[in-house]
C-alpha positions as CSV (number, residue, x, y, z in Angstrom):
1,M,-21.8,27.3,5.8
2,P,-25.2,25.8,5.1
3,P,-25.5,22.1,4.5
4,V,-24.4,20.9,1.2
5,S,-27.7,20.1,-0.7
6,S,-26.7,19.1,-4.2
7,T,-23.9,17.8,-6.3
8,V,-23.4,21.3,-7.7
9,D,-23.3,22.8,-4.2
10,A,-20.8,20.1,-3.1
11,H,-18.6,20.8,-6.0
12,W,-18.7,24.6,-5.4
13,A,-18.0,24.1,-1.7
14,L,-14.7,22.4,-2.6
15,Q,-13.5,25.1,-5.0
16,A,-11.8,28.3,-4.2
17,P,-13.5,31.0,-6.3
18,W,-10.2,32.2,-7.6
19,S,-6.8,30.7,-7.9
20,P,-3.6,32.8,-7.9
21,S,-2.1,30.5,-10.5
22,H,-4.4,31.9,-13.1
23,T,-3.3,35.6,-12.7
24,H,0.0,35.3,-10.7
25,D,2.1,38.4,-11.2
26,K,5.9,37.9,-10.9
27,E,6.3,41.6,-10.1
28,I,4.3,41.1,-6.9
29,D,6.8,38.4,-5.8
30,M,9.6,40.9,-5.7
31,Q,7.7,43.3,-3.5
32,L,6.1,40.7,-1.2
33,K,9.2,39.8,0.9
34,G,9.0,41.6,4.3
35,S,5.6,43.2,3.7
36,K,2.6,43.0,6.0
37,T,0.9,41.2,3.1
38,E,3.5,38.4,3.3
39,Q,2.8,38.1,7.0
40,N,-1.0,38.1,6.3
41,L,-0.5,35.3,3.8
42,K,1.5,33.3,6.3
43,D,-1.1,33.8,9.0
44,A,-3.9,32.9,6.6
45,F,-2.0,29.8,5.4
46,A,-1.7,28.7,9.1
47,G,-5.3,29.4,9.8
48,E,-6.7,27.6,6.8
49,S,-4.3,24.6,7.5
50,Q,-5.5,24.4,11.1
51,A,-9.1,24.6,10.0
52,N,-8.5,21.7,7.6
53,R,-7.1,19.5,10.4
54,R,-9.7,20.6,12.9
55,Y,-12.5,19.8,10.5
56,L,-11.1,16.4,9.7
57,Y,-10.8,15.7,13.4
58,F,-14.5,16.9,13.8
59,A,-15.5,14.6,10.9
60,N,-13.9,11.6,12.7
61,K,-15.8,12.5,15.9
62,A,-19.1,12.7,13.8
63,D,-18.3,9.3,12.3
64,I,-18.0,7.8,15.8
65,E,-21.4,9.4,16.7
66,G,-23.0,8.0,13.5
67,Q,-23.5,11.5,12.2
68,N,-22.7,10.7,8.6
69,D,-24.1,14.0,7.1
70,V,-22.2,16.1,9.6
71,A,-19.0,14.1,8.9
72,A,-19.4,14.6,5.2
73,L,-20.0,18.3,5.7
74,F,-16.8,18.7,7.8
75,R,-14.8,16.7,5.2
76,S,-16.0,18.7,2.2
77,T,-15.3,22.0,4.0
78,A,-11.9,20.7,5.1
79,E,-11.1,20.1,1.4
80,G,-12.1,23.6,0.6
81,E,-9.8,24.9,3.3
82,T,-7.0,23.0,1.8
83,G,-7.6,24.8,-1.5
84,H,-7.5,28.1,0.3
85,A,-4.2,27.2,2.0
86,H,-2.7,26.1,-1.3
87,G,-3.6,29.4,-2.8
88,H,-1.8,31.3,0.0
89,L,1.2,29.0,-0.3
90,E,1.3,29.5,-4.1
91,F,1.8,33.3,-3.4
92,L,4.3,32.5,-0.6
93,E,6.4,30.2,-2.9
94,A,8.1,33.3,-4.2
95,V,9.4,34.3,-0.8
96,G,10.0,30.9,0.7
97,D,8.5,28.3,3.0
98,P,6.4,29.9,5.6
99,A,7.8,27.5,8.3
100,T,11.5,27.6,7.4
101,G,12.1,30.5,5.1
102,L,13.9,28.2,2.7
103,P,13.1,28.2,-1.0
104,I,10.2,25.9,-2.1
105,G,8.8,24.9,-5.4
106,S,10.9,22.0,-6.9
107,S,10.9,18.6,-5.3
108,R,14.5,19.2,-4.2
109,Q,13.7,22.5,-2.6
110,N,10.5,21.1,-1.0
111,L,12.5,18.1,0.5
112,M,15.2,20.5,1.9
113,A,12.5,22.7,3.5
114,A,10.8,19.6,4.9
115,V,14.1,18.3,6.4
116,A,14.7,21.7,8.0
117,G,11.2,21.9,9.4
118,E,11.1,18.4,10.8
119,T,14.7,18.9,12.2
120,H,13.5,22.1,14.0
121,E,10.6,20.2,15.5
122,Y,12.7,17.3,16.9
123,T,15.7,19.3,18.0
124,D,14.1,22.5,19.3
125,M,10.4,22.8,19.3
126,Y,9.2,19.6,20.9
127,P,12.1,19.2,23.4
128,G,11.4,22.8,24.5
129,M,7.7,22.1,24.8
130,A,8.3,18.9,26.7
131,K,10.5,20.7,29.2
132,Q,7.9,23.4,29.7
133,A,5.2,20.9,30.2
134,R,7.2,18.9,32.7
135,D,8.2,22.1,34.6
136,E,4.5,22.9,34.9
137,G,3.7,19.4,36.1
138,F,2.1,18.1,32.9
139,D,4.1,14.9,32.6
140,E,1.6,13.2,30.3
141,V,1.8,16.1,27.9
142,A,5.6,16.2,28.2
143,D,5.7,12.5,27.3
144,W,3.4,13.2,24.3
145,F,5.8,15.9,23.1
146,E,8.8,13.6,23.5
147,T,7.1,10.9,21.5
148,L,6.3,13.4,18.8
149,A,10.0,14.5,18.7
150,K,10.9,10.9,17.9
151,A,8.4,10.8,15.1
152,E,9.6,14.1,13.7
153,R,13.2,12.8,13.7
154,S,12.0,9.8,11.7
155,H,10.2,12.1,9.3
156,A,13.4,14.2,8.8
157,N,15.4,11.1,8.2
158,R,12.9,9.8,5.6
159,Y,12.9,13.2,3.8
160,Q,16.7,13.3,3.9
161,K,16.9,9.8,2.5
162,A,14.6,10.8,-0.3
163,L,16.7,14.0,-0.9
164,D,19.9,12.0,-1.1
165,A,18.3,9.6,-3.6
166,L,16.7,12.3,-5.7
167,V,17.8,12.5,-9.3
168,D,17.2,15.9,-10.9
């Protein structure tokens, strides 16, 4: 992407050229489950989400180096990637959370999916990764994964508390 050179260019860089919410076809939802297109949407969502976080990380590095224009470019592009990811997720809403497979859409559903996702991370994912890292002699990485498991447990508990308190 070329450098953002004007307010109009900056605005355009943040916008997805098309949003599924404007033309979303409910009939597509019924056919999406189990299709290669569903998997493509999940893969694209993951890729755009990772790009967003990578670009925000790069922006922080550019800030440290005093490269303000580079940092701004990374941040504006990251925002655009978020829009792309949200577009993919909007289609996927019909078939469930790409991480857990649970229904998403309402606050209750979203909290339930978040609890399930965070619970998986602290009970299975990070402990398994920590064990693998430790088995391979990467104790510092294993410690990091174990620390993250504790954080994910806290996240799951916070989401569960919000779910328990939710009034529909």
